[in-house]
C-alpha positions as CSV (number, residue, x, y, z in Angstrom):
1,M,15.6,25.7,-4.3
2,G,13.6,24.0,-1.6
3,K,10.4,25.4,-3.0
4,V,11.2,24.1,-6.5
5,K,12.0,20.7,-5.1
6,E,8.8,20.7,-3.1
7,F,6.9,21.6,-6.2
8,F,8.2,18.4,-7.9
9,G,7.3,16.3,-4.8
10,N,10.6,16.3,-2.9
11,P,12.1,13.5,-4.9
12,G,14.7,11.5,-3.0
13,D,13.7,12.7,0.4
14,R,13.2,10.1,3.2
15,P,12.5,12.1,6.3
16,G,12.7,10.6,9.8
17,V,9.5,9.9,11.8
18,H,8.4,11.4,15.1
19,C,5.3,9.7,16.6
20,Q,3.2,10.2,19.7
21,A,0.2,7.8,19.8
22,P,-3.2,9.2,20.6
23,I,-5.0,8.5,23.9
24,P,-8.0,6.3,23.2
25,V,-11.6,7.0,24.5
26,H,-13.7,3.9,25.2
27,H,-17.4,3.5,24.8
28,H,-18.6,3.3,28.4
29,T,-21.7,1.4,29.6
30,G,-23.3,4.2,31.5
31,S,-21.9,3.9,35.0
32,D,-21.1,7.1,36.8
33,A,-17.5,6.0,37.5
34,E,-16.9,5.0,33.9
35,S,-18.6,8.2,32.6
36,D,-16.3,10.3,34.8
37,T,-13.3,8.4,33.5
38,D,-14.5,8.7,30.0
39,E,-14.9,12.5,30.3
40,K,-11.3,12.7,31.6
41,L,-10.1,10.7,28.7
42,R,-12.0,12.8,26.3
43,S,-10.6,15.9,27.9
44,A,-7.1,14.5,27.7
45,K,-7.6,13.5,24.2
46,K,-8.9,16.9,23.3
47,D,-5.8,18.5,24.8
48,L,-3.7,16.2,22.7
49,D,-5.8,16.9,19.5
50,D,-5.1,20.6,20.1
51,D,-1.5,19.7,20.1
52,P,-0.8,18.1,16.7
53,A,2.3,16.3,18.0
54,H,0.1,13.4,19.1
55,T,0.0,12.2,15.5
56,C,2.8,10.6,13.6
57,S,5.0,13.4,12.3
58,V,7.4,13.5,9.4
59,A,10.4,15.9,9.6
60,S,11.0,17.0,6.0
61,V,14.5,18.0,5.2
62,S,13.1,20.5,2.7
63,D,11.3,22.4,5.5
64,S,13.3,25.4,6.6
65,S,11.4,25.7,9.9
66,D,12.4,23.9,13.1
67,A,9.0,22.5,13.8
68,A,8.5,18.9,12.5
69,E,5.8,18.5,9.9
70,L,3.1,16.2,11.0
71,S,1.3,13.2,9.4
72,S,-1.5,11.1,10.8
73,V,-2.0,7.4,10.0
74,T,-5.2,5.4,10.2
75,I,-5.9,1.8,9.2
76,Q,-9.3,1.4,7.5
77,Q,-11.5,-1.6,7.8
78,N,-10.8,-2.5,4.2
79,G,-7.1,-2.9,4.9
80,T,-6.0,0.5,3.4
81,Y,-3.9,3.1,5.2
82,D,-5.0,6.7,5.4
83,I,-2.0,9.0,5.8
84,S,-2.0,12.7,5.2
85,R,1.7,12.8,4.2
86,G,3.6,10.5,1.9
87,F,7.0,9.0,2.0
88,T,8.7,12.2,0.9
89,G,7.1,14.2,3.8
90,L,4.6,16.2,1.7
91,H,0.8,16.1,1.9
92,K,-0.7,13.6,-0.6
93,G,-2.0,15.3,-3.7
94,Y,-4.7,14.4,-6.1
95,M,-2.3,12.4,-8.3
96,D,-1.0,10.5,-5.3
97,R,-4.5,9.4,-4.4
98,I,-5.2,8.3,-7.9
99,L,-2.0,6.3,-8.0
100,D,-2.9,4.7,-4.7
101,K,-6.3,3.6,-6.0
102,L,-4.6,2.2,-9.2
103,V,-2.2,0.2,-7.0
104,L,-5.2,-1.4,-5.3
105,F,-7.0,-2.0,-8.6
106,A,-4.0,-3.6,-10.2
107,G,-4.1,-6.5,-7.7
108,T,-7.8,-7.4,-8.3
109,I,-9.2,-10.3,-10.2
110,T,-10.7,-7.9,-12.7
111,V,-7.2,-7.0,-14.0
112,F,-6.3,-10.7,-14.1
113,Y,-9.4,-11.4,-16.3
114,C,-8.5,-8.5,-18.6
115,V,-4.9,-9.8,-19.0
116,W,-6.0,-13.2,-20.0
117,I,-8.7,-11.9,-22.4
118,I,-6.1,-9.8,-24.1
119,L,-3.7,-12.8,-24.3
120,I,-6.4,-15.1,-25.8
121,I,-7.5,-12.5,-28.4
122,W,-3.8,-12.1,-29.3
123,V,-3.2,-15.8,-29.7
124,V,-6.4,-16.2,-31.8
125,L,-5.3,-13.3,-34.1
126,G,-1.9,-14.9,-34.4
127,A,-3.4,-18.2,-35.5
128,V,-5.7,-16.5,-38.0
129,Y,-3.1,-14.3,-39.6
130,N,-0.2,-16.8,-39.4
131,A,1.7,-14.9,-36.7
132,P,3.0,-11.9,-38.8
133,F,5.9,-9.7,-37.7
134,N,3.7,-6.9,-36.5
135,W,1.6,-9.4,-34.4
136,Q,4.7,-10.1,-32.3
137,V,5.6,-6.4,-32.2
138,V,2.2,-5.6,-30.8
139,M,2.6,-8.0,-28.0
140,Q,6.0,-6.7,-27.1
141,D,4.9,-3.1,-27.3
142,G,1.8,-3.8,-25.2
143,Q,3.8,-5.8,-22.6
144,S,6.5,-3.1,-22.5
145,I,3.9,-0.4,-21.9
146,Q,2.2,-2.6,-19.3
147,C,5.5,-3.3,-17.5
148,Y,6.3,0.4,-17.7
149,I,3.0,1.3,-15.9
150,W,3.3,-1.7,-13.5
151,D,6.8,-0.6,-12.5
152,T,5.2,2.7,-11.4
153,L,2.6,0.9,-9.4
154,L,5.0,-1.6,-7.8
155,M,7.4,1.1,-6.9
156,R,4.7,3.2,-5.3
157,Q,3.4,0.2,-3.5
158,Q,6.9,-0.5,-2.1
159,L,7.6,3.1,-1.1
160,S,4.1,3.6,0.5
161,S,4.1,0.3,2.3
162,G,7.6,0.9,3.8
163,H,6.5,4.4,5.0
164,E,3.2,3.1,6.5
165,Q,5.0,0.4,8.4
166,L,7.5,2.9,9.8
167,L,4.6,4.9,11.2
168,V,2.9,1.8,12.6
169,C,6.1,0.8,14.4
170,A,6.5,4.2,15.9
171,N,2.9,4.2,17.1
172,L,3.2,0.8,18.7
173,R,6.4,1.8,20.5
174,S,4.9,5.0,21.7
175,R,2.0,3.1,23.4
176,M,4.3,0.4,24.8
177,A,6.5,3.0,26.5
178,S,3.4,4.4,28.3
179,F,2.3,0.8,29.2
180,Q,5.7,0.2,30.8
181,R,5.6,3.5,32.7
182,M,2.0,3.0,33.9
183,L,2.6,-0.6,35.0
184,G,5.6,0.6,37.0
185,D,3.4,3.2,38.7
186,W,0.7,0.7,39.4
187,A,3.3,-1.7,41.0
188,K,4.2,1.1,43.5
189,S,0.5,2.0,44.2
190,P,-1.6,0.7,47.2
191,Q,-3.8,-1.0,44.5
192,H,-1.0,-3.3,43.7
193,N,-0.5,-4.3,47.3
194,T,-4.2,-4.9,47.8
195,A,-4.4,-7.0,44.6
196,R,-1.3,-9.0,45.7
197,E,-2.9,-9.7,49.1
198,Q,-6.2,-10.8,47.5
199,T,-4.4,-13.2,45.3
200,A,-1.9,-14.6,47.8
201,D,-4.0,-17.7,48.4
202,T,-4.2,-18.5,44.7
203,V,-0.7,-17.7,43.6
204,S,0.2,-21.3,43.0
205,H,-2.9,-21.8,41.0
206,N,-2.4,-18.7,38.9
207,S,1.3,-19.6,38.4
208,Q,0.2,-22.9,37.0
209,C,-2.5,-21.4,34.8
210,E,-0.4,-18.5,33.5
211,G,1.6,-20.7,31.3
212,D,-1.5,-22.3,30.0
213,C,-3.1,-18.9,29.4
214,A,0.0,-17.7,27.5
215,C,0.1,-20.9,25.4
216,A,-3.6,-20.7,24.7
217,C,-3.5,-17.0,23.7
218,G,-0.3,-17.6,21.7
219,A,-1.8,-20.6,20.0
220,S,-4.9,-18.8,18.9
221,A,-2.8,-16.2,17.3
222,T,-0.3,-18.5,15.7
223,E,-2.2,-21.5,14.6
224,K,-2.9,-20.2,11.1
225,E,-1.3,-16.7,11.0
226,A,2.1,-17.8,12.2
227,L,2.4,-20.2,9.4
228,G,2.8,-17.1,7.3
229,Q,0.3,-18.2,4.7
230,L,-2.1,-15.8,3.0
231,P,-5.8,-16.5,3.3
232,I,-7.3,-17.8,0.1
233,E,-10.6,-16.2,-0.9
234,N,-11.0,-17.5,-4.4
235,W,-9.4,-19.6,-7.1
236,Y,-7.4,-16.7,-8.3
237,D,-5.7,-16.3,-4.9
238,R,-4.8,-20.0,-5.0
239,V,-3.4,-19.8,-8.5
240,S,-1.4,-16.7,-7.5
241,N,0.1,-18.5,-4.5
242,Y,1.2,-21.5,-6.5
243,S,2.5,-19.4,-9.3
244,A,4.5,-17.2,-7.0
245,V,6.1,-20.2,-5.3
246,A,6.9,-21.8,-8.7
247,I,8.2,-18.7,-10.4
248,G,10.3,-17.5,-7.5
249,S,12.1,-20.8,-7.0
250,V,15.7,-21.7,-7.7
251,A,14.5,-24.3,-10.1
252,A,12.7,-21.6,-12.1
253,M,15.8,-19.5,-12.2
254,V,17.9,-22.5,-13.5
255,L,15.2,-23.4,-16.0
256,F,15.0,-19.8,-17.3
257,W,18.7,-19.7,-18.1
258,I,18.6,-23.2,-19.7
259,C,15.9,-21.9,-22.0
260,I,18.0,-18.8,-22.8
261,I,21.0,-21.0,-23.6
262,V,18.9,-23.2,-25.9
263,W,17.5,-20.2,-27.6
264,I,21.0,-18.8,-28.3
265,G,21.9,-22.2,-29.7
266,C,18.9,-22.2,-32.0
267,G,20.1,-18.8,-33.4
268,A,22.8,-20.7,-35.3
269,I,20.0,-22.5,-37.2
270,P,19.2,-20.5,-40.3
271,Q,15.5,-19.5,-40.5
272,A,13.4,-17.4,-42.9
273,G,11.5,-14.2,-42.1
274,D,13.8,-11.3,-42.4
275,T,14.2,-11.0,-46.2
276,T,12.0,-11.0,-49.3
277,A,12.5,-12.3,-52.8
278,P,14.5,-12.1,-55.0
279,F,17.1,-14.0,-52.9
280,T,20.8,-14.1,-53.5
281,G,20.9,-17.7,-52.3
282,R,19.6,-20.0,-49.6
283,T,22.1,-18.9,-46.9
284,T,24.6,-16.8,-48.9
285,G,24.8,-13.4,-50.4
286,S,23.5,-10.0,-49.3
287,N,19.9,-11.1,-49.3
288,P,19.7,-14.9,-48.4
289,Q,16.5,-16.7,-47.9
290,Y,17.6,-18.1,-44.5
291,K,19.7,-16.2,-42.0
292,M,21.4,-17.1,-38.7
293,F,20.7,-15.0,-35.6
294,S,18.0,-13.2,-37.6
295,N,15.5,-10.6,-36.5
296,A,12.8,-13.3,-36.4
297,W,15.0,-15.3,-34.0
298,Q,15.2,-12.2,-31.7
299,M,11.5,-11.6,-32.0
300,D,10.7,-15.2,-30.9
301,I,12.4,-14.8,-27.5
302,N,11.1,-11.2,-27.1
303,T,7.6,-12.4,-27.6
304,A,8.0,-15.3,-25.2
305,V,9.5,-13.1,-22.5
306,A,6.8,-10.5,-23.1
307,V,4.0,-13.0,-22.4
308,S,5.9,-14.2,-19.3
309,L,6.4,-10.7,-18.0
310,L,2.8,-9.8,-18.5
311,I,1.5,-12.8,-16.5
312,C,4.2,-12.6,-13.8
313,T,3.6,-8.9,-13.0
314,T,-0.1,-9.5,-12.7
315,F,0.4,-12.3,-10.2
316,L,3.0,-10.2,-8.2
317,Q,0.6,-7.3,-7.9
318,N,-2.1,-9.6,-6.6
319,I,0.1,-11.2,-4.0
320,R,1.4,-7.8,-2.8
321,A,-2.1,-6.4,-2.5
322,R,-3.3,-9.5,-0.5
323,H,-0.2,-9.4,1.7
324,D,-0.9,-5.7,2.6
325,R,-4.5,-6.4,3.4
326,F,-3.5,-9.4,5.6
327,I,-1.0,-7.3,7.5
328,A,-3.6,-4.5,7.9
329,K,-6.1,-7.0,9.3
330,I,-3.7,-8.1,12.0
331,L,-2.7,-4.5,12.8
332,L,-6.4,-3.6,13.2
333,E,-6.7,-6.1,16.0
334,V,-3.3,-5.2,17.5
335,F,-4.3,-1.5,17.6
336,S,-7.7,-2.4,19.1
337,R,-6.1,-4.5,21.9
338,D,-3.5,-1.8,22.5
339,E,-6.4,0.7,23.0
340,R,-8.2,-1.6,25.5
341,I,-4.9,-2.1,27.4
342,D,-4.4,1.6,27.4
343,I,-7.9,2.3,28.8
344,M,-7.6,-0.4,31.5
345,L,-4.4,1.0,32.8
346,R,-5.6,4.6,32.7
347,D,-8.9,3.7,34.3
348,S,-7.0,2.0,37.1
349,L,-4.5,4.7,37.7
350,G,-6.3,7.8,36.7
351,D,-3.3,8.5,34.4
352,Y,-4.0,10.8,31.5
353,K,-0.4,11.7,30.6
354,P,0.3,11.7,26.9
355,H,2.3,9.0,25.3
356,P,5.9,9.8,24.7
357,V,7.2,10.8,21.3
358,I,9.1,8.1,19.5
359,N,11.8,9.3,17.1
360,I,12.9,7.1,14.2
361,P,15.6,9.0,12.4
362,E,16.2,9.0,8.7
363,A,18.0,5.9,7.5
364,K,21.6,6.4,6.6
365,R,22.1,6.4,2.8
366,S,25.1,6.8,0.5
367,W,25.0,9.4,-2.1
368,L,24.3,6.7,-4.7
369,Q,21.4,5.4,-2.7
370,R,20.0,9.0,-2.6
371,V,20.2,9.2,-6.4
372,I,18.5,5.8,-6.6
373,D,15.7,7.1,-4.3
374,W,15.4,10.2,-6.4
375,Y,14.9,8.0,-9.5
376,A,12.5,5.8,-7.6
377,D,10.4,8.8,-6.6
378,I,10.3,9.9,-10.3
379,I,8.9,6.4,-11.1
380,G,6.5,6.1,-8.3
381,T,4.9,9.6,-8.3
382,G,2.9,11.8,-10.6
383,I,6.2,13.0,-12.3
384,G,6.6,9.5,-13.8
385,V,3.0,9.6,-15.1
386,I,3.5,13.0,-16.7
387,I,6.7,11.8,-18.4
388,A,4.9,8.7,-19.7
389,I,2.1,10.8,-21.1
390,I,4.6,13.0,-22.9
391,V,6.5,10.1,-24.3
392,F,3.4,8.3,-25.6
393,G,2.2,11.5,-27.1
394,V,5.4,12.0,-29.0
395,W,5.4,8.4,-30.1
396,I,1.9,8.7,-31.6
397,G,2.8,12.1,-33.1
398,I,5.7,10.6,-35.1
399,G,3.6,7.8,-36.5
400,T,2.7,9.5,-39.7
401,P,6.3,10.6,-40.6
402,L,7.4,6.9,-40.0
403,H,4.4,5.6,-42.0
404,W,3.3,3.6,-39.0
405,G,5.8,0.9,-40.0
406,D,7.8,-1.7,-38.1
407,D,10.4,0.8,-36.9
408,W,7.6,3.0,-35.4
409,W,6.1,0.1,-33.6
410,L,9.5,-0.9,-32.1
411,I,10.3,2.6,-30.9
412,I,7.9,2.6,-27.9
413,G,8.9,-0.9,-27.1
414,T,12.6,0.0,-27.2
415,Y,12.1,3.0,-24.9
416,T,9.9,1.3,-22.4
417,G,12.1,-1.8,-22.5
418,L,15.3,0.2,-21.7
419,V,13.6,2.2,-19.0
420,G,11.9,-0.9,-17.6
421,F,15.3,-2.6,-17.5
422,I,16.7,0.1,-15.2
423,D,13.4,0.1,-13.2
424,G,14.0,-3.6,-12.5
425,Y,17.3,-2.9,-10.8
426,V,15.9,0.0,-8.9
427,L,12.9,-2.0,-7.7
428,R,15.1,-4.7,-6.2
429,E,17.6,-2.3,-4.6
430,V,14.8,-0.1,-3.0
431,Y,12.9,-3.2,-1.9
432,Y,15.9,-4.7,-0.2
433,R,16.6,-1.6,1.8
434,A,12.9,-1.2,2.8
435,V,12.7,-4.8,4.0
436,N,15.9,-4.4,6.1
437,E,14.5,-1.2,7.6
438,E,11.2,-2.8,8.5
439,E,13.0,-5.7,10.0
440,K,15.0,-3.5,12.3
441,N,11.9,-1.5,13.5
442,Y,9.7,-4.6,14.1
443,A,12.5,-6.3,15.9
444,Q,12.5,-3.3,18.3
445,V,8.8,-3.6,18.7
446,I,9.1,-7.2,19.7
447,E,11.9,-6.4,22.1
448,D,9.6,-3.8,23.8
449,D,6.8,-6.4,24.0
450,L,9.1,-8.9,25.7
451,A,10.2,-6.3,28.2
452,F,6.6,-5.4,29.1
453,M,5.6,-9.1,29.3
454,Q,8.5,-9.7,31.7
455,Q,7.3,-6.7,33.7
456,L,3.8,-8.3,33.8
457,G,5.3,-11.5,35.2
458,V,4.3,-13.6,32.2
459,P,6.3,-16.8,32.4
460,N,8.6,-17.6,29.5
461,P,7.7,-14.5,27.5
462,R,10.2,-15.5,24.8
463,D,8.4,-18.8,24.0
464,I,6.5,-17.4,21.0
465,V,9.6,-15.5,19.7
466,D,11.7,-18.7,20.1
467,S,9.0,-20.6,18.1
468,L,9.2,-17.9,15.5
469,E,12.9,-18.1,15.3
470,E,12.8,-21.8,15.1
471,Q,10.4,-21.7,12.1
472,Q,12.7,-19.2,10.5
473,A,15.7,-21.4,11.0
474,K,14.0,-24.3,9.3
475,V,13.7,-22.1,6.2
476,T,17.0,-20.1,6.3
477,G,19.0,-23.3,6.9
478,T,18.0,-24.8,3.6
479,M,20.3,-24.8,0.5
480,H,17.4,-23.4,-1.5
481,Y,17.1,-20.3,0.7
482,K,20.9,-19.8,0.9
483,I,21.2,-19.8,-2.9
484,S,18.2,-17.5,-3.3
485,A,19.4,-15.1,-0.6
486,F,22.8,-14.9,-2.2
487,V,21.3,-14.1,-5.6
488,N,19.0,-11.5,-3.9
489,V,21.9,-9.8,-2.2
490,I,23.9,-9.6,-5.5
491,C,21.0,-8.3,-7.5
492,S,19.9,-5.8,-4.8
493,H,23.2,-4.1,-4.4
494,Q,23.4,-0.4,-5.2
495,Y,26.2,-1.0,-7.7
496,S,24.0,-3.4,-9.6
497,V,21.9,-0.3,-10.5
498,V,25.1,1.3,-11.9
499,L,25.7,-1.9,-13.9
500,G,22.2,-1.7,-15.3
501,V,22.7,1.9,-16.4
502,L,26.0,1.0,-18.1
503,I,24.4,-1.8,-20.0
504,V,21.7,0.5,-21.2
505,V,24.3,3.1,-22.3
506,G,26.2,0.3,-24.2
507,L,23.0,-0.9,-25.9
508,I,22.1,2.6,-26.9
509,C,25.6,3.1,-28.5
510,A,25.3,-0.2,-30.3
511,S,21.8,0.7,-31.7
512,S,22.9,4.2,-32.6
513,G,25.8,2.6,-34.6
514,M,23.2,0.7,-36.5
515,K,21.1,3.9,-37.0
516,W,18.3,2.5,-35.0
517,S,17.2,0.1,-37.7
518,T,14.9,-2.8,-36.9
519,T,17.9,-5.0,-36.0
520,G,19.4,-2.2,-33.9
521,Q,16.2,-1.8,-31.9
522,L,15.9,-5.5,-31.4
523,I,19.5,-5.6,-30.1
524,A,18.5,-3.0,-27.5
525,N,15.3,-4.8,-26.7
526,T,16.3,-8.5,-26.4
527,P,19.0,-8.4,-23.7
528,T,17.0,-6.0,-21.5
529,M,13.8,-8.0,-21.7
530,I,15.7,-11.2,-20.8
531,I,17.4,-9.6,-17.8
532,E,14.2,-7.8,-16.8
533,E,12.4,-11.2,-16.7
534,F,15.2,-12.7,-14.6
535,F,15.0,-9.8,-12.2
536,L,11.3,-10.2,-11.9
537,I,11.8,-13.8,-10.9
538,V,14.3,-12.6,-8.3
539,L,11.9,-10.0,-7.1
540,I,9.0,-12.5,-6.7
541,Q,11.3,-14.8,-4.8
542,A,12.4,-11.9,-2.5
543,H,8.8,-10.9,-1.9
544,N,7.9,-14.5,-1.0
545,W,10.5,-14.7,1.7
546,A,10.1,-11.2,3.0
547,D,6.3,-11.4,3.1
548,V,6.2,-14.7,5.0
549,Q,8.7,-13.2,7.5
550,R,6.6,-10.1,8.0
551,R,3.4,-12.1,8.5
552,L,5.1,-14.3,11.1
553,E,6.3,-11.2,13.0
554,M,2.9,-9.5,12.9
555,S,1.3,-12.7,14.1
556,T,3.8,-12.8,17.0
557,I,3.0,-9.2,17.9
558,L,-0.7,-10.0,17.9
559,A,-0.1,-13.1,20.1
560,H,1.8,-10.9,22.5
561,R,-1.1,-8.4,22.7
562,R,-3.6,-11.2,23.5
563,I,-1.4,-12.4,26.3
564,M,-0.8,-8.9,27.7
565,E,-4.5,-8.1,27.7
566,A,-5.4,-11.3,29.5
567,R,-2.7,-10.8,32.1
568,I,-3.6,-7.1,32.8
569,E,-7.3,-8.1,33.2
570,E,-6.2,-10.7,35.7
571,L,-4.0,-8.2,37.6
572,L,-6.4,-5.4,37.7
573,G,-9.4,-7.6,38.4
């Protein structure tokens, strides 16, 4: 059974992480002492390389062996993460790498241009041909297919990002544990006593300057980054930022439902479009010229929501991609400073012991959450792509028997709409858990930092963290945030996914009772598209808060590293 599950990518598995950071080797300047140290570091590193436990490891529950499976993580200069094993504990395959590249491509300005070109062409065609029924159906089908694909990319982005940050946290904690041990050894060594005697005459001066040094280092790291704002590289980034703030606001949620209520009210106004002559009357008989709550009335809201979903998902993908690049940029500097601190301490002590292994166990999940993760993996892996190809192939294949008519056009929109509806619930639930898990792990990283800074004798090491918490309190104390947080919690609950499935089952039963006619398919389409759009608004809002929080935390960790490095250079001379 394990082999079969592994063949399909271990769907639903979320293995724990075991990480032992590698020992760095610096680029020496050519001195004999430094060359000797460098050789020792290289020798120690080679010993660790021969032992694969120095890399981040993933213990897969599908593995019958006792040994933990291993996975390495590297942050590239372009902001991408190179990991050999994915979030289910398996090596990344060809399809995984293709999906990762598509995730990156989906957030580019090229995709944005393509979306708007398609929209403009669609609007022009509608004006030329007087907005026929199929014109609206084409937009709905196109958007449903686009959302279906984007759900795969967004899900993969969430799952991959959460796994990458888990490995990063384990790596940082592994190094920090060694820093604390080596500094403790240094404090007991004769070097420490000599350094203390040499600086005895300048203690008061250093004590006065330490606070200034900490503030200066912290300020340099927090002036722009700690604001939690993404860097803006072009006009598209600026538009995406403003759009995300506007779309993810409470005002947007309220306005959305006001528009839906107005639309429902307009349904009571008879309108033409569903029937053809001869008519039985203006509003009476079996074939009236004007009908209330007609198919055309449903098509209007479906088309409007389809356009909104198309634009919103494009903006969301861009913001997520930029956020990940921003975090990776900070982490590159954090890792670089960690390596310099590591080398300084090892040079001073001649310490070449490996870093300790940090174990982050698998997060506790209910049986329902395991089922949700299983479905999420189906969406975010090659399995979902294969299913999509089969479905689209079948849809095209039945075009001839259905004479390529309205019902045929609506079939694919109905399928992708119902699946996308469930995907929206799953995306929110999975994202909510991933954010909480990241929050817990980064909180532990910051606590380790504070303990080391206290060990270094840095005055008021909590100043930056207190500043961070103060900034957070200004946000979390607002009524806007409290309302948004409440909506997020409700929409992200595991039982909300169950509710979504029940709604889909009910809609399928209703449409089946109407023999999947045009009206029956629209009944299945309309509620799902409306709720899917609302969930996208909630998702964007949740991403806004969580991303700012993460950027603030990463900036704090970077500020800590700058203070640590300056202090260690001072202590070691």
